[in-house]
Structure formats: structure tokens, C-alpha cells
C-alpha positions in Angstrom: -20.8 44.8 9.3 -24.1 44.1 7.6 -24.0 47.2 5.5 -20.4 46.5 4.5 -21.3 43.0 3.5 -24.2 44.2 1.4 -21.9 46.7 -0.3 -19.4 43.9 -1.1 -22.2 41.7 -2.4 -23.5 44.5 -4.6 -20.0 45.1 -6.0 -19.6 41.4 -6.7 -22.9 41.3 -8.7 -22.0 44.4 -10.7 -18.7 42.7 -11.5 -20.6 39.6 -12.7 -22.9 41.7 -14.9 -19.9 43.4 -16.6 -18.2 40.1 -17.1 -21.2 38.4 -18.6 -22.0 41.4 -20.8 -18.4 41.4 -22.0 -18.5 37.7 -22.7 -21.8 38.2 -24.6 -20.1 40.8 -26.7 -17.2 38.5 -27.5 -19.5 35.6 -28.3 -21.6 37.9 -30.5 -18.5 39.0 -32.3 -17.5 35.4 -32.9 -20.9 34.4 -34.2 -21.5 37.6 -36.2 -24.5 38.9 -34.1 -22.8 41.3 -31.6 -25.9 43.5 -30.7 -28.4 40.7 -30.4 -26.2 38.5 -28.2 -24.9 41.5 -26.2 -28.6 42.3 -25.3 -29.2 38.6 -24.5 -26.1 38.5 -22.3 -27.4 41.6 -20.3 -30.8 39.9 -19.7 -29.0 36.7 -18.7 -26.7 38.6 -16.3 -29.8 40.0 -14.5 -31.3 36.6 -14.3 -28.1 35.0 -13.0 -27.7 37.8 -10.4 -31.3 37.0 -9.1 -30.6 33.2 -9.0 -27.2 33.7 -7.3 -28.7 35.9 -4.6 -31.7 33.8 -3.7 -30.6 30.2 -4.6 -26.8 30.1 -4.5 -26.8 28.1 -1.3 -29.0 25.4 -2.8 -26.9 25.3 -5.9 -23.7 24.8 -4.0 -25.2 22.1 -1.8 -26.5 20.3 -4.9 -23.0 20.4 -6.4 -21.8 18.2 -3.6 -25.0 16.0 -3.4 -25.3 17.3 0.2 -28.2 15.7 2.1 -30.0 17.4 5.0 -29.8 15.2 8.1 -31.8 15.0 11.3 -30.9 14.6 15.0 -31.9 10.9 14.9 -29.6 10.2 12.0 -26.5 12.0 13.4 -27.1 12.6 17.1 -23.5 13.4 18.0 -23.1 15.9 15.2 -26.4 17.5 15.9 -25.5 17.9 19.6 -22.2 19.6 18.7 -23.8 22.0 16.3 -26.6 22.8 18.7 -24.2 23.4 21.6 -21.9 25.7 19.6 -24.7 27.6 18.0 -26.1 28.3 21.5 -22.7 29.5 22.7 -22.4 31.7 19.7 -25.8 33.2 20.0 -27.0 32.2 16.5 -30.1 30.2 15.5 -29.6 26.4 15.1 -28.4 26.0 11.5 -29.5 23.1 9.4 -27.0 20.2 9.0 -26.0 18.6 5.7 -24.0 15.5 5.1 -21.7 15.3 2.0 -20.9 11.7 0.8 -17.3 12.5 0.1 -14.3 10.8 1.8 -12.2 14.0 1.7 -12.4 15.5 5.2 -13.8 19.1 5.1 -16.7 21.3 6.0 -18.3 24.6 4.9 -21.2 27.0 5.9 -23.7 28.4 3.5 -26.9 30.4 3.5 -28.0 34.0 3.0 -28.1 34.8 6.7 -28.2 33.3 10.2 -31.8 32.3 9.9 -31.3 30.0 6.9 -27.7 28.9 7.5 -26.5 25.4 6.7 -23.4 23.6 7.9 -22.2 20.9 5.5 -19.8 18.2 6.7 -18.2 15.5 4.6 -18.1 11.8 5.4 -14.3 12.1 5.6 -14.4 14.7 8.4 -16.8 12.5 10.5 -14.5 9.6 9.9 -11.0 11.0 10.8 -11.7 13.9 13.3 -12.0 13.3 17.0 -15.1 14.6 18.8 -13.2 17.7 20.1 -11.6 18.3 16.7 -15.0 18.1 15.0 -16.3 20.5 17.6 -13.6 23.0 16.8 -14.3 22.7 13.0 -18.0 23.2 13.6 -17.2 26.2 15.7 -15.1 27.6 12.8 -18.1 27.3 10.5 -20.5 28.8 13.0 -17.8 31.6 13.2 -18.5 32.3 9.5 -22.2 32.4 10.3 -21.6 34.8 13.2 -19.4 37.0 11.0 -22.0 37.0 8.2 -19.5 35.6 5.7 -21.6 32.9 4.1 -23.7 35.0 1.7 -20.8 36.5 -0.2 -18.8 33.3 -0.1 -21.7 31.3 -1.6 -22.6 33.9 -4.2 -19.0 34.2 -5.2 -18.8 30.4 -5.7 -21.7 30.3 -8.1 -20.5 33.4 -10.0 -17.0 31.9 -10.3 -18.4 28.6 -11.5 -20.5 30.3 -14.2 -17.6 32.4 -15.5 -15.3 29.4 -15.4 -17.8 27.5 -17.5 -17.8 30.3 -20.1 -14.1 30.1 -20.1 -14.3 26.4 -20.7 -16.5 27.1 -23.7 -13.8 29.4 -25.1 -11.1 26.7 -24.6 -13.4 24.2 -26.4 -13.7 26.7 -29.3 -10.0 27.0 -29.6 -9.8 23.3 -30.6 -12.6 23.6 -33.1 -12.3 24.5 -36.7 -10.7 28.0 -36.9 -9.9 27.9 -40.7 -13.1 29.8 -41.6 -12.8 32.3 -38.8 -11.5 35.8 -39.1 -8.7 37.3 -37.0 -11.2 39.1 -34.8 -13.1 36.0 -34.1 -10.0 34.0 -33.2 -9.0 36.9 -30.8 -12.4 36.7 -29.3 -12.1 33.0 -28.7 -8.7 33.5 -27.0 -10.2 36.2 -24.8 -12.9 33.8 -23.7 -10.4 31.0 -23.0 -7.9 33.1 -21.1 -9.4 36.1 -19.5 -12.7 34.6 -18.2 -10.9 32.0 -16.0 -8.7 34.8 -14.7 -11.9 36.7 -13.8 -13.1 33.7 -11.9 -9.8 33.6 -10.1 -10.1 37.3 -9.2 -13.5 36.7 -7.7 -12.2 33.8 -5.6 -9.3 35.9 -4.4 -11.6 38.8 -3.6 -12.9 36.7 -0.7 -10.5 38.0 1.8 -8.1 35.6 3.6 -8.9 37.4 6.8 -12.3 35.7 6.8 -10.6 32.4 7.6 -8.5 33.9 10.4 -11.6 35.6 11.8 -13.5 32.3 11.8 -10.5 30.5 13.4 -10.6 33.1 16.2 -14.4 32.6 16.6 -13.8 28.9 17.0 -11.3 29.5 19.8 -13.8 31.9 21.4 -16.7 29.5 21.2 -14.9 26.3 22.3 -11.9 27.6 24.3 -9.8 25.0 22.4 -7.7 26.6 19.7 -5.3 23.7 19.9 -8.0 21.3 18.7 -8.8 23.4 15.7 -5.1 23.5 14.9 -5.0 19.7 15.1 -8.0 19.4 12.9 -6.6 21.8 10.3 -3.3 19.7 10.1 -5.3 16.5 9.8 -7.5 17.9 7.0 -4.5 19.5 5.2 -2.5 16.2 5.3 -5.5 14.2 4.0 -6.2 16.7 1.2 -2.5 16.6 0.1 -2.7 12.9 -0.2 -6.1 12.7 -1.9 -7.7 16.0 -3.0 -11.1 16.4 -4.4 -11.0 16.0 -8.2 -14.5 15.8 -9.7 -16.1 18.8 -7.9 -15.9 22.4 -8.9 -12.8 24.4 -7.8 -14.8 27.6 -7.9 -16.2 26.5 -4.4 -12.7 26.1 -2.9 -12.9 29.3 -0.8 -16.0 28.0 1.0 -14.2 25.1 2.8 -12.3 25.2 6.0 -9.2 24.0 4.0 -8.9 24.2 0.2 -10.0 20.6 -0.9 -8.5 20.9 -4.4 -4.9 21.5 -3.3 -2.5 20.2 -5.9 -5.2 20.0 -8.5 -3.9 22.8 -10.7 -1.7 25.8 -10.9 -4.6 28.1 -10.1 -4.8 26.8 -6.6 -1.4 28.4 -5.8 -3.6 31.5 -5.6 -6.0 30.0 -3.1 -8.1 32.3 -1.0 -7.0 30.3 2.1 -4.0 31.4 4.1 -1.4 28.7 4.5 -2.4 26.2 7.1 1.0 26.6 8.9 0.2 30.4 9.4 -3.2 29.6 10.8 -1.7 27.1 13.2 0.8 29.6 14.3 -2.0 32.1 15.1 -4.0 29.4 16.9 -0.9 28.6 18.9 -0.7 32.2 20.0 -4.3 32.0 21.1 -3.7 28.7 22.9 -0.8 30.3 24.8 -3.0 33.2 25.9 -5.8 30.8 27.0 -3.4 28.4 28.9 -4.0 25.6 26.3 -1.3 23.4 24.9 0.4 24.4 21.6 0.5 22.2 18.6 3.7 21.2 16.8 3.9 22.3 13.2 
């Protein structure tokens, strides 16, 4: 699994390099300095790859103003994480608190040794202890399955590409009277195709990762029904009040897409439908002699 994950990470970074170099070529064409800016874009792509690989987890945590917490600050949460980590056979991950009322959680980090589980205020407020335990077990499932590195790097890469696309859309509304046809075409390419590239990156994070982490949660806790209940609670809460100010490029990292309903692009979310996840969890519950959850 490790070699396969390294290969996927490498492919993702090559894709980023190609996208940034292409964007540099387009911007160079718009500004009239194609070779110079193309060369600069290549150097920037190498730099961004380096930063994404080594610091993507810190970047994502900073996006959500996540704060590392101790056992003294959140003893119940710490106890749950510690117990599930022991059951899963992974090192105790760090715990981060996100001051956001939308219930959710995600795992990040390059590997098991520097993993972080981030939990929102909303999740701590609305989930019961056993539901929270099931959610934590799902995130530790991502750690066990070595999903976090590619998920976190993909989030940073998608955010960067999305920002370049935003620049292109901004240029569209600028003064185009003095621009040639090729420059206008370049601006449109930036505005349209870069966001699509960011979407492709997000969708490249396979939906099977969520199913796999759901199964891990059931394995670690023996309570697939509690994860199903938690997913339904989180889904209903997100539908009523999704995240709005944060970056949708990180949506695939969360246990449930927190930006649902925010834009058309989220119709192509990397998450499988919650109803399908609950159905699979009900199948697991039946096999484990646990109650099933009504959908």
C-alpha cells in the first residue's frame, strides 16, 4: 500500500507541475513575456511541490485556525482518540480543535508518526460520546490506511490552482479593450480550465477511501450503527448551515463534505452519498449483530 500511495503522490505532483507551467505560459502570453514567466512558473512549481509535500498538513490546519489541544483541555476527546489509536495499532495522533460550529472532522499528516486529528466545535457539541468515538475511529481509519498524505497534498494543490483560476476570472472583468485575441483567450483559459483542473484533483481522491475508513471505524469500535447516526447528524447539519468562508479545495478531507450546497462544483464531490454509506454500514451492523439505522 505504501508504494502505491507514493506512486499516486508522485503522479499528483507531476500533474501540479504541468498545470503550473501551463498557467505560467498562459500568463506569459497575456503579459507579453512568455519565456521568462514560463521559466519562473517551472521554478515556482518545484517550490510549491516541496512545500506541499513537507508542510501541507500545517497549511491545511492553519486554514481552519486549528489549535493543538492537550489532555487537560479536552480529557474526554483525548481518551477516545487514545483508546481507538491503541485498538488500531497506530501511534497516538495529535489532536486539534477547530473553532467552527459546523460539525465535522478530518485527519492530516504525512504518516502515522506525525498524524493530526482535527475536530470542530460543532462535532463536539452535537455528537454523543459513542457517535464521536465512531467518527474518531473513521479518521484513525484514514491514518491506518495511509490516506492522509495524498488527501492533504491534494487539498493544497487544488487551493493553489483554484486561486490561479480566480486570478483569471478577475482579469476577465478588467480592461480587455487593449488586449489582443490571444491574450483574451489566455484569460478565458485561466478562468475556466484551472478550476476544472482543481476539480479533477479533488475527484482523483477516490471515493473508496471514505468507504474504507467507514469499515475501519466499524472494525475498531464494533459500532457501525453509531457511525451511521453520526454521518446522518453531520449531513443534516451541513445541509442547514454549510461552511462558507473556508476553502472548498479541502472538502475531500472531511468525513462529510462541509460545503454541500455551496456551489455547483460540489455536485462532483469526492464523497459518496451519505445514504450509500449508511446502507453499507447497515450491512456491517447486520453482520455484527448491531441495530440498523433508518435512512
